[in-house]
C-alpha positions, 0 to 999 in steps of 0.5 A, a space after each residue: 865125860 869127866 872121870 875119876 882121874 879128873 876128880 882126883 886132879 880137881 880135889 888136889 887143886 881144891 885143897 892146894 887152892 884153899 890152902 893158898 887163900 887160907 894163908 893169904 897175906 901170911 908173909 906180910 903179916 909175919 914180916 910186920 908182926 914178928 920181924 917188925 918190917 917197915 913199909 919198904 921191906 913189906 913192899 919188897 917182900 910182895 914184889 920179890 916173889 913175883 919179879 924174881 920168881 918170874 925171871 928164875 922160871 924162864 929156863 923151866 919152860 922147855 924142861 917141863 915140856 919134855 918131861 912127864 907132867 904128873 911127876 913134875 906137878 908132884 915135885 913142885 907140890 913137894 918143893 912148895 911143901 918143903 919151902 913153906 914148912 921151913 918158915 914155922 920150923 925157923 919160927 919155932 927155933 927163933 931163927 926166922 929172918 926177913 931174908 928167909 921169907 924173901 927166899 921162900 917167896 921166890 922158891 914158891 913163885 917159881 914152883 907155882 909157875 912150873 906147876 901151872 904150865 905142867 898142869 895145863 898140859 896134863 889137863 889137855 891130855 887127861 880131858 876130852 876136848 869137848 869137856 875142857 870148858 866144863 873142867 876149867 869152869 870147875 877150877 874157876 868156881 873152886 878158885 872163887 870159893 877159896 877166895 871168898 872163904 879162905 882169907 876170913 878163916 885164915 885171919 881168924 886162925 892167925 888171931 887164935 893160934 899165931 902168925 905162922 899157923 896159916 903158913 903151916 896149913 898151906 904147906 900141908 895143903 901142898 903135901 895133900 895135893 901131891 898125894 892126890 895127883 899121885 892118886 890120879 894114876 894112869 900111864 903118861 908117855 914121855 914126850 919125845 923131842 924131835 929136834 934132839 935130846 939137847 936143849 938150845 938157848 933159843 928153846 927158852 923163848 919158844 913159848 913167847 914165839 908161839 904166842 906172838 906168832 898166833 893171830 888170836 892168841 897174841 892179842 888175847 895175851 896182851 889183853 890178859 896181861 895188861 888187864 890183870 896188871 891194871 886190876 892188881 896194881 891199884 889194889 894196895 892203894 885201895 887198901 890204903 885209901 879204905 883203911 886210912 882216910 876213909 876210916 873203914 875197919 879191917 873187917 869191913 875191908 875184908 867183907 867188901 872183897 869177900 862177898 863179891 866173890 860169889 860173882 865168880 861162882 855165878 860167872 863160872 857156872 854161866 860160862 858153858 851155857 852162854 858159850 852154847 847159846 852165843 858162841 865162844 868167841 862172842 862171849 870171850 869178846 863180851 865178857 872181856 870188854 865188860 870186865 874192863 868197865 868196872 874198876 874205874 868206879 873204885 876211884 869214887 869210893 867214899 866213907 860209910 855204908 854208901 862207900 862200902 856198897 859201892 866197892 861191893 857192887 863194883 867188885 861183884 860186877 868185875 868178878 862175875 865178868 872174870 868168872 865167865 871170861 877166865 874158863 872160856 879163855 883157858 879152854 880157848 888157849 888149850 884148844 889153840 895150842 898143840 900138845 907139844 907146846 902147851 907147857 912152854 906156852 903156859 909158862 911164857 904166859 904166866 911169867 909175863 903176867 907175874 912180871 908185869 903185875 910186879 912192875 905195874 904195882 911198883 909203878 902205881 906206888 910211885 904214881 900215887 906218891 906223885 898224883 895222890 892215891 885216888 887219882 892213881 886208882 882213877 888212871 888205872 880205871 881209865 886205861 882199862 877202858 881202852 884194853 878191849 881194843 886188844 881183844 881178837 876181833 875174829 876167831 881163827 880157823 880150827 886147827 885140824 879138829 876132829 868132828 867131835 872136837 870141832 863141836 866142842 868149840 860151840 859148847 
């Protein structure tokens, strides 16, 4: 049963997630509209936060693991609040530079990774095992609601009030999130490090070591990282194709991706009943395989209404599969990770995902220059068709689960 403490955590997640999507692409718009940045600078700005942030975040895994998670989450929210608020402050004073945008994007990326790892560990300690899938389903539905509503509202706000409006709102959302996490309350014991108080160089790799040594997390890790990067890498190319040669208006492009987000709401609501009926491992395999089948259709998008409908159908099918898959995998990952390794494991997972996506995005930009935009999108779709081979074929044995916890794996 999810209690009041979880409700505060969920509210904090909701407000910061809406803030993030309300400010979607805000730095790119500021770079173009305020600083007259060109395509190379915009690409650098997009990649820097993911790539550099992922590298800088590597030492934070053990640091987060052996500290109370709620104070770490509050601190990361305040770091993001301060960093983002520096942008409208500099803009108001006429001091905003491209370098500041890059630095802020890196700081926010590092804080994002640290927050995700701490919040996963905190959720496992806050919620009973049998309620983890319900909790992750609520987070997933919140994410897709924010994805659907945030960017259109943010775009309208930029048009009415100026380019830094959404960044200011995003900064405030992190402050409100910090206050909400503080309101969660409760006592959290300080984690004890059995190997001694001092960190060793080898501790930095503990998260990856655990993932790669686990019979089912290892293939799931490679599958998730590869699928996410192959979905995200062609996204800028699709934008170029739709807004350029195919002649779609910006509002049509936004509509093509906003409407299908309803699939995320549907998928996240279906996850628990599907797992209850068919079993977690079977749903993980099925949804994981189906989500790889849709993106190839984007290579065939054409102009006009038919092209717009095709994009919506493909994105809806993809997102509904992701909506089922993501909370199931998030729950499975927490179930299969001991409490004293959750933060490091999630940190390693997040760092690898962000670094791979940044790299693949750059590679696909070069690929498009050689093969053409549509061909590069098709290659990503074809490679995705092979990714279900990386999904774990068999579930591993439960790890010393209590009777009620073992039942939770069949919810």
